[in-house]
C-alpha positions as CSV (number, residue, x, y, z in Angstrom):
1,M,0.0,0.0,0.0
2,L,1.3,3.5,-0.9
3,P,1.8,6.1,1.8
4,K,-1.0,8.7,2.1
5,W,1.1,11.5,0.9
6,V,1.7,9.7,-2.4
7,L,-2.0,9.0,-2.9
8,R,-2.8,12.7,-2.1
9,S,-0.1,13.9,-4.5
10,T,-1.3,11.6,-7.3
11,R,-4.9,12.8,-6.7
12,R,-3.9,16.4,-6.9
13,I,-1.9,15.9,-10.1
14,A,-4.9,14.1,-11.7
15,T,-7.1,17.0,-10.6
16,I,-4.8,19.6,-12.1
17,L,-4.7,17.7,-15.4
18,L,-8.5,17.4,-15.4
19,A,-8.8,21.1,-14.6
20,A,-6.5,22.0,-17.5
21,G,-8.5,19.8,-19.8
22,A,-11.8,21.3,-18.7
23,G,-10.8,24.8,-19.8
24,L,-12.9,27.5,-18.2
25,V,-15.4,25.2,-16.5
26,G,-14.8,24.5,-12.8
27,A,-16.6,23.2,-9.9
28,V,-16.5,21.6,-6.5
29,S,-18.1,18.5,-5.1
30,A,-19.6,18.8,-1.6
31,S,-17.6,15.7,-0.6
32,T,-14.3,17.4,-1.5
33,L,-14.4,20.4,0.7
34,A,-11.4,19.4,2.8
35,A,-9.1,22.3,3.7
36,G,-5.6,21.1,4.1
37,S,-3.4,23.9,2.8
38,A,-2.5,27.5,3.9
39,S,-4.9,30.0,2.4
40,A,-5.6,33.6,2.0
41,G,-9.2,33.0,3.0
42,T,-12.4,31.3,2.1
43,V,-15.2,32.0,-0.4
44,R,-18.8,30.6,-0.5
45,V,-19.8,29.5,-4.0
46,T,-22.9,31.4,-5.3
47,S,-25.3,30.4,-8.0
48,G,-23.7,30.5,-11.5
49,E,-20.1,30.6,-10.3
50,T,-17.3,28.4,-11.6
51,L,-13.8,27.6,-10.3
52,W,-12.6,29.8,-13.2
53,S,-14.7,32.8,-12.1
54,I,-13.6,32.4,-8.5
55,A,-9.9,31.9,-9.5
56,S,-9.9,35.0,-11.7
57,R,-11.6,37.2,-9.0
58,Y,-8.9,36.2,-6.4
59,G,-5.9,36.2,-8.7
60,T,-5.2,32.5,-8.7
61,T,-5.7,29.5,-11.1
62,V,-8.3,26.8,-11.4
63,A,-5.6,24.3,-10.8
64,A,-4.5,26.0,-7.6
65,L,-8.1,26.2,-6.3
66,A,-8.7,22.6,-7.2
67,A,-5.5,21.4,-5.5
68,A,-6.1,23.5,-2.4
69,N,-9.6,22.0,-2.0
70,D,-8.8,18.4,-3.1
71,I,-11.4,18.8,-5.9
72,T,-11.7,15.6,-7.9
73,N,-14.4,16.7,-10.4
74,P,-13.9,20.3,-11.5
75,N,-17.0,20.1,-13.7
76,L,-19.6,20.0,-10.9
77,V,-20.4,23.0,-8.7
78,Y,-22.6,23.2,-5.6
79,T,-24.0,26.6,-4.5
80,G,-23.1,27.3,-0.9
81,A,-19.9,25.2,-0.9
82,V,-17.0,26.9,1.0
83,L,-13.7,26.9,-0.7
84,Q,-10.2,27.7,0.6
85,V,-8.6,30.3,-1.6
86,P,-4.8,29.8,-2.0
């Protein structure tokens, strides 16, 4: 069995690759709201928002937002989700 840090790193790399392939569409799953990294703050997702719109508003990238929140499916967004902003 692989150490947890290897599994987390692999998941984050996959998330970054998925986010890059998804283009401007971003999202967060309610089950992936774990906050494990240092952040500048949090943001609550409102209706119609995407990871891209949030990332551009806070001067970060979709990949960084996805990685900071352990997002596995950047194509699904839930209104009211709280994200850590790196």
